[in-house]
C-alpha positions as CSV (number, residue, x, y, z in Angstrom):
1,X,-4.3,-2.2,18.7
2,X,-7.6,-2.2,20.5
3,X,-8.7,-5.7,21.8
4,X,-5.6,-7.3,21.1
5,X,-6.0,-9.3,18.0
6,X,-2.2,-12.3,17.4
7,X,1.5,-18.4,14.6
8,X,4.2,-21.2,11.7
9,X,5.4,-24.7,11.4
10,X,8.9,-25.0,13.0
11,X,10.1,-28.3,13.7
12,X,9.5,-29.3,17.2
13,X,13.1,-29.8,18.9
14,X,13.0,-32.7,20.9
15,X,14.5,-32.7,24.5
16,X,17.5,-35.0,23.3
17,X,18.1,-32.8,20.3
18,X,19.5,-29.9,22.4
19,X,22.8,-29.8,24.0
20,X,21.1,-28.2,27.2
21,X,19.1,-31.3,27.7
22,X,21.5,-33.9,26.4
23,X,22.1,-35.2,30.0
24,X,18.3,-35.5,30.5
25,X,17.5,-37.8,27.6
26,X,16.7,-41.4,28.1
27,X,18.8,-44.4,29.1
28,X,20.3,-45.2,32.1
29,X,20.7,-42.7,34.9
30,X,17.6,-42.3,36.6
31,X,15.5,-40.5,34.2
32,X,11.7,-40.4,34.8
33,X,8.9,-41.6,32.4
34,X,9.2,-38.3,30.5
35,X,12.8,-38.3,29.8
36,X,13.6,-35.6,32.7
37,X,15.7,-36.6,35.4
38,X,13.9,-36.6,38.7
39,X,16.4,-34.0,40.1
40,X,16.6,-32.1,36.8
41,X,15.7,-28.4,37.5
42,X,13.1,-26.9,35.4
43,X,13.5,-23.9,33.3
44,X,11.1,-21.4,33.8
45,X,10.2,-19.2,31.2
46,X,8.2,-15.8,31.7
47,X,6.0,-14.3,29.1
48,X,4.3,-10.8,29.5
49,X,1.4,-10.2,27.5
50,X,-2.0,-7.9,27.8
51,X,-5.8,-8.5,26.9
52,X,-6.1,-12.1,25.4
53,X,-3.4,-13.6,23.4
54,X,-5.2,-17.1,23.7
55,X,-2.1,-18.9,24.7
56,X,-3.0,-20.7,27.8
57,X,-3.7,-24.3,26.0
58,X,-0.6,-23.7,24.0
59,X,1.6,-23.3,27.0
60,X,0.6,-26.2,28.5
61,X,1.2,-28.1,25.1
62,X,4.6,-26.7,24.8
63,X,5.5,-27.9,28.3
64,X,4.2,-31.6,27.5
65,X,6.6,-31.5,24.5
66,X,9.5,-29.9,26.6
67,X,9.2,-31.7,30.1
68,X,12.3,-29.4,31.2
69,X,10.4,-26.1,30.6
70,X,7.6,-24.2,32.8
71,X,5.9,-21.2,31.4
72,X,4.6,-18.6,33.5
73,X,2.8,-15.7,32.1
74,X,2.3,-12.4,33.4
75,X,-0.7,-10.8,31.8
76,X,-1.6,-7.1,32.1
77,X,-5.2,-6.2,32.0
78,X,-4.6,-3.4,29.3
79,X,-1.7,-2.1,26.8
80,X,-1.2,0.7,29.0
81,X,-0.6,-1.4,32.2
82,X,1.9,-3.5,30.1
83,X,3.5,-0.8,28.6
84,X,4.1,0.8,32.0
85,X,5.7,-2.3,33.4
86,X,7.9,-2.8,30.3
87,X,9.3,0.8,30.8
88,X,9.8,0.5,34.4
89,X,11.8,-2.8,33.9
90,X,13.7,-1.7,30.9
91,X,14.7,1.3,32.9
92,X,15.9,-0.5,35.8
93,X,17.6,-3.1,34.1
94,X,15.9,-5.9,35.7
95,X,12.3,-7.4,36.0
96,X,11.6,-7.9,32.3
97,X,10.0,-11.3,31.2
98,X,12.1,-13.6,29.0
99,X,9.2,-12.8,26.3
100,X,7.7,-9.4,26.1
101,X,4.8,-9.0,23.8
102,X,4.8,-5.6,21.9
103,X,1.6,-4.2,20.1
104,X,2.2,-3.0,16.3
105,X,1.6,0.6,17.1
106,X,4.4,1.1,19.8
107,X,6.9,-1.4,18.9
108,X,8.7,1.4,16.7
109,X,9.7,3.1,20.0
110,X,11.7,0.0,20.9
111,X,13.5,-0.6,17.4
112,X,15.4,2.5,18.6
113,X,16.6,0.9,21.6
114,X,17.6,-2.6,19.7
115,X,20.5,-3.0,22.1
116,X,18.4,-3.9,24.8
117,X,16.9,-6.7,23.0
118,X,18.0,-9.9,21.3
119,X,18.4,-10.1,17.7
120,X,16.6,-12.9,16.7
121,X,18.7,-13.7,14.0
122,X,21.4,-15.3,16.3
123,X,18.5,-17.7,16.9
124,X,17.4,-18.7,13.7
125,X,15.3,-15.8,12.6
126,X,16.6,-15.8,8.9
127,X,15.6,-19.3,8.5
128,X,12.0,-18.3,9.7
129,X,11.5,-15.1,7.8
130,X,9.5,-16.6,4.8
131,X,6.8,-17.9,7.4
132,X,5.2,-14.3,7.5
133,X,4.0,-11.9,5.4
134,X,6.9,-9.6,4.4
135,X,5.4,-6.4,5.6
136,X,4.8,-8.2,9.2
137,X,8.5,-9.1,9.4
138,X,9.5,-5.7,8.3
139,X,7.4,-4.1,11.3
140,X,10.0,-5.7,13.8
141,X,13.1,-5.4,11.6
142,X,15.4,-2.3,12.3
143,X,17.0,-0.1,9.6
144,X,20.3,-2.1,9.8
145,X,18.5,-5.5,9.8
146,X,18.3,-6.7,13.4
147,X,14.9,-8.7,13.8
148,X,13.4,-8.1,17.3
149,X,10.3,-9.6,17.2
150,X,8.5,-12.6,15.6
151,X,5.1,-11.6,14.3
152,X,1.8,-12.9,16.0
153,X,-1.6,-11.6,14.8
154,X,-2.5,-8.9,12.3
155,X,-5.4,-6.6,11.6
156,X,-6.0,-6.4,8.0
157,X,-8.6,-3.8,7.1
158,X,-11.9,-4.3,5.1
159,X,-14.9,-2.0,4.9
160,X,-17.9,-3.0,7.2
161,X,-21.2,-1.4,5.9
162,X,-25.1,-1.4,6.7
163,X,-26.9,-2.9,3.7
164,X,-30.4,-1.8,4.8
165,X,-28.7,1.7,5.0
166,X,-27.2,1.4,1.6
167,X,-30.5,0.4,0.0
168,X,-32.0,3.5,1.5
169,X,-29.8,5.6,-0.4
170,X,-30.1,3.5,-3.5
171,X,-26.7,2.2,-3.1
172,X,-25.8,-1.2,-4.2
173,X,-25.8,-3.7,-1.3
174,X,-24.2,-6.6,-2.6
175,X,-20.5,-7.0,-1.5
176,X,-18.9,-7.2,-4.7
177,X,-20.7,-4.3,-6.1
178,X,-20.1,-2.2,-3.1
179,X,-16.2,-3.1,-3.3
180,X,-16.3,-1.2,-6.7
181,X,-17.4,2.1,-4.9
182,X,-14.2,2.5,-3.0
183,X,-10.9,2.2,-5.0
184,X,-9.7,5.0,-3.1
185,X,-10.3,7.6,-0.4
186,X,-11.6,10.1,-2.7
187,X,-14.2,7.7,-4.1
188,X,-15.2,6.6,-0.5
189,X,-15.8,10.4,0.4
190,X,-17.6,11.2,-2.6
191,X,-20.0,8.1,-2.2
192,X,-20.4,9.4,1.5
193,X,-21.7,12.5,0.2
194,X,-24.0,10.8,-2.1
195,X,-25.3,8.9,0.7
196,X,-25.5,11.7,3.0
197,X,-28.0,13.6,0.4
198,X,-30.2,10.4,0.4
199,X,-30.1,9.6,4.1
200,X,-29.6,12.8,5.9
201,X,-30.3,11.2,9.3
202,X,-27.4,8.9,9.3
203,X,-23.7,9.7,9.0
204,X,-21.2,7.9,6.6
205,X,-18.8,6.9,9.3
206,X,-18.4,6.8,13.1
207,X,-15.8,9.0,13.6
208,X,-13.1,11.3,12.1
209,X,-10.1,9.9,14.3
210,X,-10.7,6.2,13.4
211,X,-10.9,7.4,9.4
212,X,-7.7,9.6,10.1
213,X,-5.9,6.2,11.7
214,X,-6.9,4.3,8.6
215,X,-5.6,7.0,6.0
216,X,-2.6,8.1,7.8
217,X,-1.2,4.2,8.1
218,X,-1.2,4.2,4.2
219,X,0.9,7.3,3.8
220,X,4.4,6.7,2.4
221,X,5.6,9.1,5.1
222,X,3.6,10.4,7.8
223,X,5.3,11.9,10.9
224,X,8.8,10.9,10.4
225,X,11.6,10.7,7.6
226,X,13.3,7.7,7.2
227,X,16.4,9.1,9.5
228,X,13.8,9.6,12.4
229,X,13.4,13.4,11.8
230,X,10.1,14.7,12.8
231,X,8.5,16.3,9.6
232,X,5.6,18.0,10.8
233,X,4.4,20.7,8.4
234,X,7.0,19.9,5.8
235,X,4.8,16.8,4.9
236,X,2.2,17.9,2.4
237,X,0.7,14.4,2.4
238,X,0.0,14.7,6.1
239,X,-1.8,18.0,5.7
240,X,-3.7,16.7,2.6
241,X,-5.0,13.7,4.7
242,X,-6.0,15.9,7.6
243,X,-8.0,18.4,5.0
244,X,-9.7,15.2,3.7
245,X,-10.9,14.4,7.1
246,X,-11.7,17.7,8.3
247,X,-13.8,18.3,5.1
248,X,-15.7,15.1,5.7
249,X,-16.6,16.0,9.4
250,X,-17.6,19.6,8.0
251,X,-20.1,17.9,5.4
252,X,-21.2,15.7,8.2
253,X,-19.9,12.5,7.1
254,X,-18.7,11.7,10.7
255,X,-20.9,10.5,13.3
256,X,-18.5,12.4,15.8
257,X,-18.5,9.4,18.2
258,X,-15.4,9.0,20.4
259,X,-14.2,5.4,19.6
260,X,-14.8,2.8,22.5
261,X,-17.0,5.2,24.2
262,X,-20.4,4.3,25.4
263,X,-22.1,6.5,22.7
264,X,-19.9,4.8,20.2
265,X,-21.0,1.2,21.6
266,X,-24.7,2.2,21.6
267,X,-24.7,3.5,18.2
268,X,-24.3,0.0,16.6
269,X,-27.8,-0.6,17.8
270,X,-29.0,2.5,15.7
271,X,-28.8,4.0,12.2
272,X,-26.2,6.4,13.4
273,X,-23.6,5.7,10.6
274,X,-23.3,3.3,7.6
275,X,-19.6,2.3,7.3
276,X,-16.5,1.8,9.2
277,X,-13.0,0.8,8.6
278,X,-12.9,-2.9,9.6
279,X,-10.1,-5.0,10.8
280,X,-10.9,-8.6,11.3
281,X,-11.2,-8.3,15.0
282,X,-13.6,-5.4,14.9
283,X,-16.4,-7.9,13.6
284,X,-16.8,-9.2,17.1
285,X,-17.1,-5.8,18.6
286,X,-19.9,-4.9,16.2
287,X,-21.5,-8.1,16.8
288,X,-21.4,-7.9,20.3
289,X,-22.5,-4.0,20.4
290,X,-25.2,-4.6,17.9
291,X,-26.6,-7.7,19.2
292,X,-29.7,-9.0,17.6
293,X,-30.7,-5.4,15.9
294,X,-27.6,-5.7,13.5
295,X,-27.8,-9.5,12.4
296,X,-28.4,-9.2,8.7
297,X,-28.1,-5.5,8.5
298,X,-24.3,-5.4,8.6
299,X,-21.9,-6.9,5.9
300,X,-18.5,-6.9,4.8
301,X,-17.0,-5.8,1.5
302,X,-13.6,-7.2,0.1
303,X,-12.0,-3.5,-0.4
304,X,-10.1,-1.0,1.4
305,X,-9.7,2.5,-0.1
306,X,-6.1,3.1,-1.5
307,X,-5.4,-0.9,-1.5
308,X,-4.6,-2.4,2.0
309,X,-4.3,-1.4,5.6
310,X,-3.6,-3.0,8.9
311,X,-4.9,-1.8,12.4
312,X,-3.7,-4.0,14.9
313,X,-1.3,-7.1,15.8
314,X,1.4,-8.0,18.0
315,X,5.2,-9.2,18.2
316,X,6.8,-11.3,20.6
317,X,10.4,-10.1,21.6
318,X,13.1,-11.4,23.7
319,X,14.8,-8.8,26.1
320,X,18.6,-9.0,26.8
321,X,17.6,-9.3,30.2
322,X,16.5,-12.9,29.8
323,X,18.6,-15.3,31.5
324,X,17.7,-18.0,29.0
325,X,17.6,-16.1,25.4
326,X,18.0,-19.4,23.2
327,X,15.0,-21.1,25.1
328,X,13.0,-17.9,25.0
329,X,13.6,-17.4,21.4
330,X,12.7,-20.9,20.9
331,X,9.2,-20.8,22.6
332,X,8.7,-17.5,20.9
333,X,9.3,-19.1,17.5
334,X,7.0,-22.0,18.3
335,X,4.1,-20.0,19.7
336,X,4.1,-17.9,16.5
337,X,4.3,-20.7,14.1
338,X,1.3,-21.2,11.4
339,X,0.0,-24.2,13.2
340,X,-0.3,-22.4,16.7
341,X,-1.8,-19.2,14.9
342,X,-4.6,-21.5,13.4
343,X,-5.2,-22.5,17.0
344,X,-5.2,-19.1,18.3
345,X,-7.4,-17.8,15.2
346,X,-10.0,-20.8,16.2
347,X,-10.0,-19.8,19.8
348,X,-10.2,-16.2,20.0
349,X,-10.4,-14.9,16.4
350,X,-6.9,-13.2,16.1
351,X,-6.3,-13.1,12.3
352,X,-2.8,-15.0,11.4
353,X,-0.1,-13.3,10.1
354,X,1.6,-16.5,8.4
355,X,1.2,-17.5,4.8
356,X,0.7,-21.3,5.5
357,X,-2.1,-20.4,8.0
358,X,-4.0,-19.0,4.7
359,X,-4.1,-22.4,3.3
360,X,-5.7,-24.0,6.3
361,X,-9.6,-24.6,6.0
362,X,-10.1,-23.4,9.5
363,X,-9.0,-19.8,8.3
364,X,-9.8,-19.6,4.4
365,X,-13.1,-21.4,4.5
366,X,-14.8,-19.3,7.3
367,X,-17.9,-17.5,6.9
368,X,-19.6,-15.3,9.3
369,X,-23.3,-15.8,9.6
370,X,-24.1,-12.7,11.4
371,X,-22.4,-10.4,8.5
372,X,-24.8,-12.1,5.9
373,X,-22.8,-15.2,5.5
374,X,-19.6,-13.0,4.4
375,X,-16.7,-15.3,3.6
376,X,-14.7,-13.6,6.2
377,X,-11.8,-15.8,5.8
378,X,-10.9,-15.4,2.5
379,X,-11.7,-11.6,2.7
380,X,-9.2,-11.0,5.3
381,X,-6.6,-13.1,3.6
382,X,-7.1,-10.8,0.2
383,X,-6.7,-7.8,2.6
384,X,-3.7,-8.9,4.3
385,X,-2.0,-9.6,0.8
386,X,-3.0,-6.2,-0.2
387,X,-1.0,-4.4,2.8
388,X,2.2,-2.8,1.8
389,X,4.3,-1.5,4.8
390,X,6.1,1.4,3.1
391,X,5.9,3.9,6.1
392,X,8.7,4.5,8.6
393,X,7.4,5.2,12.0
394,X,9.9,6.9,14.4
395,X,10.5,6.1,18.1
396,X,7.7,8.5,19.4
397,X,5.1,7.6,16.5
398,X,2.5,6.7,18.7
399,X,2.7,9.7,21.3
400,X,2.5,12.0,18.1
401,X,-0.4,10.3,16.6
402,X,-2.2,10.7,19.8
403,X,-1.7,14.5,19.7
404,X,-3.1,14.6,16.0
405,X,-6.0,12.4,16.7
406,X,-6.9,14.3,19.8
407,X,-6.7,17.6,17.7
408,X,-8.8,16.0,15.1
409,X,-11.4,15.2,17.8
410,X,-11.8,18.5,18.8
411,X,-12.4,19.5,15.2
412,X,-14.8,16.5,14.8
413,X,-16.9,17.7,17.8
414,X,-17.1,21.3,17.2
415,X,-14.5,22.4,19.9
416,X,-11.9,23.8,17.9
417,X,-11.5,25.3,14.2
418,X,-9.3,23.3,12.0
419,X,-6.5,25.5,11.5
420,X,-6.1,26.0,15.4
421,X,-6.1,22.5,15.9
422,X,-3.6,21.8,13.4
423,X,-1.1,24.5,14.4
424,X,-1.8,23.3,18.0
425,X,-1.1,19.7,17.0
426,X,2.2,20.6,15.1
427,X,3.7,22.4,18.3
428,X,2.7,19.7,20.8
429,X,4.1,16.8,18.3
430,X,7.4,18.6,17.9
431,X,7.9,18.8,21.3
432,X,7.0,15.3,21.8
433,X,9.4,14.4,19.0
434,X,12.3,16.4,20.3
435,X,11.8,15.1,24.2
436,X,14.2,12.6,25.6
437,X,15.3,11.8,22.1
438,X,18.0,9.3,23.4
439,X,15.2,8.3,26.2
């Protein structure tokens, strides 16, 4: 996920309701006003996160409800820094936090190392699974049924588009009519070619790589079989998707902008491109980059080619290194409960993954004035319900995808011929898939 985008009701377990804290409950014996003995040692729970999860206020709220708990957050400035710490501590057998956050695009690597993480079914996960969208639960569940993580946020995708550029091309601008243009990817590309004929000075989308990411995630199989075997050239669906994106670049549909680069950021303040695959958290990115120039020009259609897509979101896991797995699991469950997800959504915009949160007016009634007062709450609820997680991702899925994305970027930027880039990507991906298989 890019800037991390991340809650369900769980009955609050009072201190007197747990065996661990029975001795600390009220009555004679020198308890202080909070019900905690003056000399009762606090349980310190560490949680390792990255970017912005929006949990600070929640930590204080949980501590107030559980006077014997002290929460310490270790926040890495980037996803890469977080992964580096996690890998180092996992390999050494010590140093991991009681709760480790994992981003959706690389949790699959750790599903293959399930023996090093707590199976949350041992702490009530089966009783909580109906909180979340089923595909969110599936993303942290091993093939033999172990539940390694509780879902935080998600990144359901819609299509963001430029109303003014659509009008210039003679295309409909009303979001309901725009949605009818993009039932599937062929219609999305076909509309793009029509647009390009009418507005040759603007591209249809920002980059081939981000379009590839959206399309690849929808495939029944991409890089791996269900048995964790790298498929490569054996998968015709992968090559067909590659060809569609490459043909888009050849027809000038891509603005050829590397995502998150300065030119990409600056392009939102120009007429460089007309559409972008748009998870909920990207709305803030567009608004920040486009500023006053883009207000009223950008809109959001309640559609995603091919049905649904997700880009972003995380999980909270409990490593077996934790000395307090029961307390850690309880905290992870509370942080990811619907009530807490709504609070995080209100604070930092991370879109909830829990079903009950979608009934909350703060979520379902949200309107974004910058995007022509689009009912973005309901739009992204609809998009979330349309996601179907059907693709198995193997342990090195993220590394392999980086290989193919880099190859596609070279093609998009005119630095390598498509056939040569495809062959190179297959070779490098095969090496990545077969390196340190047990590692």
